[in-house]
N, C-alpha and C positions, 0 to 999 in steps of 0.2 A: 504494500500499500504506499502511496505517495501522497503527501499533502503539500499544496502550494498556496501561499498567501497571495491573494489578488489585490486586496487593499485592506485598510483597517478593519472592515466589517465583513469581509468575504473570504472564505477558504474554498479551495477546489480540492476534492478527493479523487484519487485514481485508485480503484480497488478492483482486483481481479476476482473471478469466480473461485480461484484457488485460495485467495486471501479470505473470502467469505466462508468457504468450507473449513479452513484452518480454525476459524472462530466458532465452529459448531453449527453453522447454518447450511442450507442448500439452496439452489436456485429457486425452487418453488416457494420456499419460505419467504424470500425476498420479493418475488413477483406477485405472489397471490395472497400473502398473509401480512396485512398492513402492520399488525402488532409486532410480528417478528422482525419486519423491516425497521421499525422504529427501535427495537432493542439493539439491532446491529449499530445504528448511528446514535 
């Protein structure tokens, strides 16, 4: 995962599916389960 600061109030995250899976989530969790997606971020 990479994090880039755009300005004082904005960050940009680059996260791969591998990063997501390493954190205990899967693709379906992120795309179809809003609560799980919010837990990731």
